[in-house]
PAZA-217432 format. One record per residue (C-alpha): x, y, z. Coordinates in nm, 2 decimals, decimal comma. Layout:
BEGIN
(node (X; Y; Z))
...
This chain:
BEGIN
(node (-1,87; 2,21; 1,32))
(node (-1,95; 1,81; 1,40))
(node (-2,08; 1,63; 1,71))
(node (-2,14; 1,32; 1,81))
(node (-1,94; 0,97; 1,74))
(node (-1,75; 0,92; 1,44))
(node (-1,65; 0,59; 1,33))
(node (-1,34; 0,53; 1,12))
(node (-1,21; 0,21; 1,01))
(node (-0,84; 0,26; 0,97))
(node (-0,64; -0,01; 0,71))
(node (-0,34; -0,12; 0,65))
(node (-0,32; -0,10; 1,01))
(node (0,02; -0,31; 1,04))
(node (0,15; -0,01; 0,95))
(node (0,38; 0,19; 1,18))
(node (0,19; 0,47; 1,20))
(node (-0,08; 0,36; 1,29))
(node (-0,01; 0,40; 1,70))
(node (0,00; 0,75; 1,64))
(node (-0,28; 0,72; 1,37))
(node (-0,51; 0,69; 1,66))
(node (-0,41; 0,85; 1,89))
(node (-0,46; 1,18; 1,67))
(node (-0,78; 1,05; 1,61))
(node (-0,85; 1,00; 1,96))
(node (-0,70; 1,32; 2,08))
(node (-0,84; 1,54; 1,80))
(node (-0,91; 1,90; 1,92))
(node (-1,28; 1,92; 1,95))
(node (-1,26; 1,67; 2,17))
(node (-1,47; 1,41; 1,99))
(node (-1,56; 1,10; 2,01))
(node (-1,45; 0,85; 1,78))
(node (-1,47; 0,49; 1,69))
(node (-1,16; 0,32; 1,57))
(node (-1,21; 0,05; 1,33))
(node (-0,90; -0,18; 1,23))
(node (-0,82; -0,42; 0,96))
(node (-0,53; -0,57; 0,83))
(node (-0,39; -0,93; 0,61))
(node (-0,27; -1,01; 0,97))
(node (-0,36; -1,15; 1,29))
(node (-0,08; -1,07; 1,42))
(node (-0,03; -0,71; 1,40))
(node (-0,04; -0,47; 1,70))
(node (-0,33; -0,31; 1,63))
(node (-0,49; -0,56; 1,72))
(node (-0,56; -0,44; 2,15))
(node (-0,50; -0,08; 2,04))
(node (-0,76; -0,02; 1,88))
(node (-1,13; -0,06; 1,95))
(node (-1,25; -0,37; 1,73))
(node (-1,06; -0,56; 1,47))
(node (-1,07; -0,77; 1,16))
(node (-0,85; -0,96; 0,92))
(node (-0,90; -0,86; 0,53))
(node (-0,80; -1,02; 0,21))
(node (-0,51; -0,86; 0,03))
(node (-0,60; -0,54; -0,17))
(node (-0,53; -0,72; -0,51))
(node (-0,79; -0,98; -0,40))
(node (-1,11; -0,97; -0,55))
(node (-1,32; -0,91; -0,25))
(node (-1,11; -0,69; -0,10))
(node (-1,39; -0,36; -0,22))
(node (-1,63; -0,60; -0,07))
(node (-1,48; -0,72; 0,28))
(node (-1,43; -0,32; 0,34))
(node (-1,73; -0,25; 0,27))
(node (-1,91; -0,53; 0,52))
(node (-1,70; -0,39; 0,73))
(node (-1,82; -0,05; 0,69))
(node (-2,19; -0,16; 0,75))
(node (-2,15; -0,42; 1,04))
(node (-1,98; -0,09; 1,17))
(node (-2,15; 0,19; 1,08))
(node (-1,82; 0,37; 0,95))
(node (-1,82; 0,70; 0,80))
(node (-1,49; 0,71; 0,71))
(node (-1,24; 0,46; 0,59))
(node (-0,84; 0,62; 0,64))
(node (-0,61; 0,47; 0,42))
(node (-0,24; 0,38; 0,50))
(node (-0,10; 0,07; 0,34))
(node (0,00; 0,21; -0,03))
(node (-0,12; -0,10; -0,23))
(node (-0,47; -0,04; -0,09))
(node (-0,46; 0,36; -0,24))
(node (-0,57; 0,26; -0,60))
(node (-0,77; 0,02; -0,53))
(node (-0,97; 0,24; -0,25))
(node (-0,91; 0,48; -0,53))
(node (-1,07; 0,34; -0,76))
(node (-1,36; 0,24; -0,53))
(node (-1,46; 0,60; -0,40))
(node (-1,78; 0,65; -0,54))
(node (-1,92; 0,37; -0,45))
(node (-1,83; 0,31; -0,10))
(node (-1,97; 0,69; -0,09))
(node (-2,31; 0,58; -0,29))
(node (-2,32; 0,31; 0,12))
(node (-2,28; 0,65; 0,24))
(node (-1,94; 0,58; 0,31))
(node (-1,65; 0,82; 0,32))
(node (-1,33; 0,71; 0,17))
(node (-1,01; 1,00; 0,27))
(node (-0,85; 0,93; -0,05))
(node (-0,73; 1,14; -0,37))
(node (-0,91; 1,03; -0,68))
(node (-0,70; 0,78; -0,89))
(node (-0,54; 0,93; -1,15))
(node (-0,37; 1,17; -0,84))
(node (-0,26; 0,89; -0,69))
(node (-0,15; 0,69; -0,99))
(node (0,05; 1,00; -1,04))
(node (0,18; 1,04; -0,66))
(node (0,28; 0,61; -0,70))
(node (0,45; 0,61; -0,96))
(node (0,81; 0,79; -0,85))
(node (0,92; 0,91; -1,17))
(node (0,64; 1,03; -1,31))
(node (0,57; 1,25; -0,99))
(node (0,89; 1,39; -1,11))
(node (0,85; 1,45; -1,37))
(node (0,45; 1,63; -1,31))
(node (0,71; 1,83; -1,02))
(node (0,94; 1,96; -1,27))
(node (0,67; 2,08; -1,49))
(node (0,50; 2,21; -1,22))
(node (0,82; 2,51; -1,14))
(node (0,96; 2,25; -0,88))
(node (1,33; 2,17; -0,84))
(node (1,41; 1,84; -0,84))
(node (1,68; 1,54; -0,87))
(node (1,83; 1,49; -1,21))
(node (1,71; 1,17; -1,32))
(node (1,66; 0,90; -1,53))
(node (1,43; 0,63; -1,61))
(node (1,67; 0,32; -1,72))
(node (1,51; -0,05; -1,87))
(node (1,91; -0,24; -1,83))
(node (2,25; -0,24; -1,67))
(node (2,41; -0,08; -2,01))
(node (2,16; 0,16; -1,97))
(node (2,24; 0,26; -1,60))
(node (2,60; 0,27; -1,60))
(node (2,56; 0,57; -1,86))
(node (2,30; 0,78; -1,64))
(node (2,53; 0,69; -1,34))
(node (2,80; 0,85; -1,58))
(node (2,61; 1,10; -1,60))
(node (2,57; 1,22; -1,32))
(node (2,99; 1,21; -1,21))
(node (2,98; 0,84; -1,13))
(node (3,28; 0,71; -1,03))
(node (3,37; 1,03; -0,90))
(node (3,03; 1,12; -0,74))
(node (2,78; 0,90; -0,57))
(node (2,42; 0,80; -0,68))
(node (2,14; 0,65; -0,62))
(node (1,88; 0,38; -0,77))
(node (1,56; 0,30; -0,73))
(node (1,26; 0,07; -0,87))
(node (1,00; 0,31; -0,92))
(node (0,70; 0,11; -0,74))
(node (0,92; 0,09; -0,43))
(node (0,80; 0,27; -0,04))
(node (1,02; 0,33; 0,16))
(node (1,34; 0,20; 0,20))
(node (1,22; -0,07; -0,06))
(node (1,41; -0,14; -0,37))
(node (1,67; 0,23; -0,30))
(node (2,02; 0,23; -0,27))
(node (2,27; 0,47; -0,28))
(node (2,56; 0,35; -0,49))
(node (2,89; 0,47; -0,36))
(node (3,27; 0,50; -0,59))
(node (3,51; 0,32; -0,59))
(node (3,69; 0,34; -0,25))
(node (3,47; 0,50; -0,08))
(node (3,26; 0,19; 0,06))
(node (3,55; 0,18; 0,38))
(node (3,42; 0,55; 0,40))
(node (3,06; 0,49; 0,41))
(node (3,10; 0,17; 0,59))
(node (3,25; 0,34; 0,92))
(node (3,03; 0,63; 0,81))
(node (2,73; 0,57; 0,83))
(node (2,48; 0,55; 1,08))
(node (2,22; 0,23; 1,15))
(node (1,87; 0,34; 0,99))
(node (2,04; 0,55; 0,76))
(node (1,98; 0,54; 0,38))
(node (2,10; 0,20; 0,26))
(node (2,43; 0,20; 0,00))
(node (2,58; -0,06; -0,19))
(node (2,88; -0,06; -0,48))
(node (2,87; -0,11; -0,85))
(node (2,94; -0,44; -0,87))
(node (2,71; -0,55; -0,59))
(node (2,41; -0,32; -0,77))
(node (2,48; -0,56; -1,07))
(node (2,43; -0,85; -0,87))
(node (2,10; -0,75; -0,76))
(node (2,01; -0,64; -1,13))
(node (2,15; -0,84; -1,32))
(node (2,41; -0,75; -1,60))
(node (2,06; -0,76; -1,88))
(node (1,76; -0,59; -1,91))
(node (1,55; -0,54; -1,58))
(node (1,28; -0,64; -1,49))
(node (1,14; -0,34; -1,43))
(node (1,24; 0,05; -1,56))
(node (1,49; 0,15; -1,28))
(node (1,57; 0,52; -1,24))
(node (1,93; 0,63; -1,20))
(node (1,91; 0,99; -0,97))
(node (2,17; 1,22; -0,89))
(node (2,26; 1,14; -0,48))
(node (2,22; 1,52; -0,25))
(node (2,40; 1,56; 0,06))
(node (2,21; 1,78; 0,22))
(node (1,93; 1,78; 0,48))
(node (1,62; 1,61; 0,45))
(node (1,26; 1,72; 0,49))
(node (0,96; 1,62; 0,49))
(node (0,63; 1,76; 0,48))
(node (0,24; 1,68; 0,60))
(node (0,00; 1,80; 0,39))
(node (-0,38; 1,89; 0,49))
(node (-0,56; 1,96; 0,15))
(node (-0,97; 1,96; -0,01))
(node (-1,28; 2,05; -0,09))
(node (-1,54; 2,08; 0,20))
(node (-1,77; 2,21; -0,06))
(node (-1,63; 2,56; -0,09))
(node (-1,38; 2,51; -0,33))
(node (-1,05; 2,29; -0,28))
(node (-0,77; 2,43; -0,03))
(node (-0,49; 2,38; 0,12))
(node (-0,56; 2,39; 0,50))
(node (-0,21; 2,34; 0,62))
(node (0,13; 2,22; 0,51))
(node (0,39; 2,18; 0,79))
(node (0,80; 2,06; 0,72))
(node (0,93; 1,94; 0,93))
(node (1,34; 1,86; 0,95))
(node (1,48; 1,46; 1,03))
(node (1,77; 1,49; 1,23))
(node (1,82; 1,13; 1,31))
(node (1,65; 0,87; 1,09))
(node (1,55; 0,47; 1,16))
(node (1,46; 0,21; 0,97))
(node (1,33; 0,50; 0,69))
(node (1,20; 0,71; 1,00))
(node (1,20; 0,98; 1,11))
(node (1,35; 0,92; 1,54))
(node (1,40; 1,29; 1,61))
(node (1,30; 1,57; 1,39))
(node (1,15; 1,93; 1,47))
(node (0,91; 2,10; 1,31))
(node (1,00; 2,46; 1,11))
(node (0,86; 2,70; 0,86))
(node (1,07; 2,67; 0,62))
(node (0,90; 2,87; 0,30))
(node (1,05; 2,74; 0,04))
(node (0,98; 2,39; 0,11))
(node (0,61; 2,47; 0,22))
(node (0,51; 2,63; -0,12))
(node (0,68; 2,38; -0,31))
(node (0,46; 2,13; -0,08))
(node (0,10; 2,36; -0,16))
(node (0,20; 2,41; -0,54))
(node (0,20; 2,02; -0,58))
(node (-0,09; 1,98; -0,36))
(node (-0,30; 2,15; -0,57))
(node (-0,08; 2,06; -0,93))
(node (-0,16; 1,69; -0,89))
(node (-0,49; 1,70; -0,74))
(node (-0,39; 1,54; -0,41))
(node (-0,68; 1,55; -0,16))
(node (-0,73; 1,49; 0,22))
(node (-0,38; 1,38; 0,41))
(node (-0,06; 1,35; 0,25))
(node (0,27; 1,42; 0,23))
(node (0,64; 1,50; 0,06))
(node (1,03; 1,46; 0,13))
(node (1,24; 1,72; 0,04))
(node (1,67; 1,67; 0,01))
(node (1,87; 2,02; -0,02))
(node (2,16; 1,96; -0,28))
(node (2,48; 2,10; -0,22))
(node (2,37; 2,51; -0,36))
(node (2,14; 2,43; -0,09))
(node (1,78; 2,44; -0,29))
(node (1,58; 2,14; -0,16))
(node (1,44; 1,96; -0,42))
(node (1,14; 1,63; -0,41))
(node (1,23; 1,30; -0,38))
(node (0,87; 1,14; -0,32))
(node (0,53; 1,21; -0,26))
(node (0,34; 1,01; -0,05))
(node (-0,05; 0,98; -0,11))
(node (-0,19; 0,87; 0,22))
(node (-0,13; 0,95; 0,63))
(node (0,27; 0,96; 0,67))
(node (0,46; 0,71; 0,96))
(node (0,47; 1,05; 1,14))
(node (0,21; 1,26; 1,09))
(node (0,21; 1,25; 1,50))
(node (0,45; 1,50; 1,45))
(node (0,25; 1,81; 1,32))
(node (-0,03; 1,70; 1,58))
(node (0,18; 1,74; 1,87))
(node (0,31; 2,11; 1,67))
(node (-0,09; 2,16; 1,67))
(node (-0,17; 2,05; 1,31))
(node (-0,36; 1,78; 1,37))
(node (-0,41; 1,64; 0,95))
(node (-0,54; 1,30; 1,05))
(node (-0,82; 1,47; 1,24))
(node (-0,89; 1,75; 0,92))
(node (-0,89; 1,42; 0,67))
(node (-1,16; 1,33; 0,89))
(node (-1,33; 1,60; 0,88))
(node (-1,28; 1,69; 0,51))
(node (-1,47; 1,38; 0,43))
(node (-1,71; 1,46; 0,66))
(node (-1,75; 1,80; 0,49))
(node (-1,67; 2,01; 0,72))
(node (-1,41; 2,26; 0,75))
(node (-1,09; 2,16; 0,90))
(node (-0,84; 2,39; 1,11))
(node (-0,77; 2,67; 1,17))
(node (-0,44; 2,54; 1,24))
(node (-0,16; 2,76; 1,48))
(node (0,16; 2,55; 1,42))
(node (0,39; 2,54; 1,72))
(node (0,73; 2,59; 1,52))
(node (1,01; 2,47; 1,62))
(node (0,83; 2,13; 1,80))
(node (1,09; 1,87; 1,85))
(node (0,93; 1,49; 1,81))
(node (1,16; 1,22; 1,95))
(node (1,04; 0,84; 1,89))
(node (1,04; 0,59; 2,15))
(node (1,00; 0,20; 2,03))
(node (0,68; 0,04; 2,23))
(node (0,56; -0,31; 2,28))
(node (0,30; -0,50; 2,42))
(node (0,22; -0,82; 2,57))
(node (0,02; -1,03; 2,40))
(node (-0,08; -1,39; 2,54))
(node (-0,32; -1,67; 2,45))
(node (-0,49; -1,41; 2,20))
(node (-0,49; -1,18; 2,50))
(node (-0,32; -0,84; 2,58))
(node (-0,24; -0,89; 2,92))
(node (0,07; -0,62; 2,93))
(node (0,16; -0,28; 2,73))
(node (0,37; 0,02; 2,74))
(node (0,18; 0,22; 2,50))
(node (0,01; 0,55; 2,71))
(node (-0,30; 0,57; 2,50))
(node (-0,36; 0,20; 2,62))
(node (-0,39; 0,28; 2,92))
(node (-0,56; 0,56; 2,86))
(node (-0,84; 0,38; 2,66))
(node (-0,88; 0,13; 2,98))
(node (-1,01; 0,49; 3,19))
């Protein structure tokens, strides 16, 4: 087991995941001292006042992004980089070996695994090949193809789902409701739930001809949703899946779990472990499943990064964020004893900033930092 202070660089710190990530790092089960350096493309992010040092960096697509990360890592003595922003994942995956030669480990999967995970249609087809249930799905390139796929899925009697392949979270995602049911969805859908539209509304968004990029058309799954946190990788003794922790989403807001419960659902756990190894994913990452009418969980997507509610696994006894740091350092993580039934109740927090200085905070960790 390692000892001494570890310096961790958390990128994309404007993400909603950052406060939870910092909690998991600082409340690691070993009580190890962690200095957290954060970066983002903007200065005006709350994480600037939560971490030990903050730097603004170029966008991931900028040629100077990796150089900036290396310069910060050298200045701060960073041992491990924890990426959070989806746009940074392929860039940092491609730079893994370059950073490693400079003594910096990046907790991100290899480029092929990242590319597959971020391409939602390709990922679903790969999962299907691994024997993991997926929704019925079509990849279409124009409006006529979309309408034909929708009819294959039972429209206009049944709703269907559209998604742009590169969209993250709820971006580029809509549930298309059947004619005559818009009022029902308007009255019954809770704020923060699945964003919906009608076929005519979708045509206004996408246009009636050829699309700018392919669009996924998939069956709508009406059952409950599970998000799964996974920790996997090679600490020197071969690839292993160290933790698989599903949580059932009881309430959502802005695509995040607002209320959820950590649940030992064995089929979801088995599928997640199979996907992790089959896709070659490493460090901390996750999957989302939803139940069909037959009660079978079907894969929705993969997040090859720290997920915004991974703190639920930390609360339940499986700190997969810290486990990713351990793996990056070449140390064996775990073992984990998950407290099944742990309930997550999320709440809003806020910081008060005046002229660039933090003047007030209701963030519990900030108070702890000052002690």
